C-alpha positions in Angstrom: 101.1 113.5 122.4 96.8 114.2 123.8 93.8 113.0 121.9 92.9 116.2 122.1 93.2 118.9 118.6 96.3 121.1 117.3 95.8 123.7 115.3 99.4 123.7 112.9 100.7 125.1 109.8 101.0 122.7 107.2 104.9 123.2 106.3 105.6 120.5 103.6 104.0 117.6 101.9 106.3 114.4 102.5 104.6 112.2 100.4 100.5 111.5 99.5 100.5 110.5 103.5 102.8 112.2 105.1 102.6 116.0 105.9 105.5 118.2 108.8 103.8 120.5 109.9 105.0 123.5 113.5 102.5 123.6 115.5 100.6 126.3 117.3 101.5 124.9 121.6 104.0 127.0 123.4 106.2 124.9 125.0 106.5 123.1 122.0 107.6 125.1 118.1 110.1 122.1 116.5 108.4 120.4 112.8 106.2 118.0 113.6 105.8 114.6 110.8 102.3 113.8 110.5 101.2 110.3 109.1 97.7 110.7 107.8 95.2 108.0 109.4 93.8 105.3 108.1 94.9 105.5 104.6 98.7 104.8 103.3 99.5 106.4 99.2 101.4 105.3 96.9 105.2 105.2 97.3 107.6 108.3 95.3 108.3 105.2 92.8 105.0 103.9 91.8 102.6 104.9 89.8 100.6 108.3 90.5 103.0 108.3 93.8 104.0 111.3 92.6 100.3 112.8 91.6 98.7 112.4 95.7 101.8 113.6 96.7 100.8 116.8 94.5 97.1 116.7 95.3 97.2 116.7 99.4 99.4 119.5 98.7 96.8 121.2 96.5 94.7 120.2 99.8 97.4 121.2 102.4 101.1 122.5 101.6 100.9 126.4 103.5 97.0 125.7 105.2 96.3 126.2 109.3 95.6 122.0 109.8 93.5 120.8 112.8 95.0 117.4 113.2 93.2 114.8 116.6 96.4 112.5 117.2 95.6 108.7 117.5 98.4 106.8 117.5 102.0 107.4 116.8 103.6 105.1 113.9 107.0 102.7 114.0 108.8 105.3 112.4 107.9 107.7 115.5 104.9 109.8 113.0 102.1 111.5 114.8 99.0 109.6 112.7 96.3 111.5 112.9 92.5 113.0 111.4 93.3 115.6 109.6 91.5 118.6 108.4 93.0 121.5 106.5 90.6 124.6 106.0 87.2 122.8 105.8 89.0 119.3 103.9 89.3 115.4 105.7 92.4 114.8 104.2 92.3 111.2 104.3 88.7 111.6 102.9 90.1 113.8 100.2 93.0 111.6 98.8 90.8 108.3 99.2 88.3 110.6 96.5 90.3 111.7 94.2 92.2 107.2 94.6 95.0 108.3 95.5 95.2 106.2 98.7 94.0 103.3 99.8 91.8 102.8 102.5 94.6 100.8 105.5 91.9 99.1 106.3 93.8 97.7 109.3 94.1 101.3 111.0 90.7 102.0 109.2 88.2 100.5 111.8 87.1 104.8 113.1 86.7 105.9 110.2 83.4 103.5 108.2 83.1 107.3 105.3 86.2 105.9 104.0 85.8 102.4 101.9 82.8 103.5 100.1 84.9 106.9 98.6 86.9 103.9 98.1 84.9 101.4 96.2 83.7 105.2 94.3 87.1 105.9 93.2 87.2 102.8 91.8 84.3 102.0 90.0 85.0 105.5 88.1 88.7 104.1 87.4 90.0 107.7 89.5 94.1 107.9 90.1 95.2 104.2 91.4 92.2 102.7 89.7 92.9 103.5 86.1 95.3 101.0 86.4 94.7 97.5 86.1 95.8 96.0 88.5 97.4 98.3 90.9 100.0 97.1 93.5 99.1 98.6 97.2 101.9 100.5 98.4 102.2 97.6 101.5 103.0 95.3 99.3 105.0 97.7 97.3 106.7 98.0 100.3 107.5 94.2 101.1 108.8 93.4 97.6 110.9 95.9 96.8 
């Protein structure tokens, strides 16, 4: 996928960090699964997993989204910076305490760690738990 921005319609919200979109590219109208860059939301079975999905749906479902693809992950999903309307999806999820900043891939997103610290300090979302388990640890121990 080229690094140019794509204009898409969000047709599904799979979880707190993954969307399915249909883009306006005339050569390809197939649905595309998109992983939001630099964040990792709780898994569906984890505490706050369902809330993370619901929050992302409120922001993005059936909305026009601008995607700036940055990579492709090992599952074949497009990894992209995603804006739904005027809202940066990664920032919104982190600010609400519904996603972790995924630091191995967050170098190009220096605005996210301060949002995470603020959500932590305010005890928002997953940060209301005494010891929230990061999704990458959850997946590793499943």
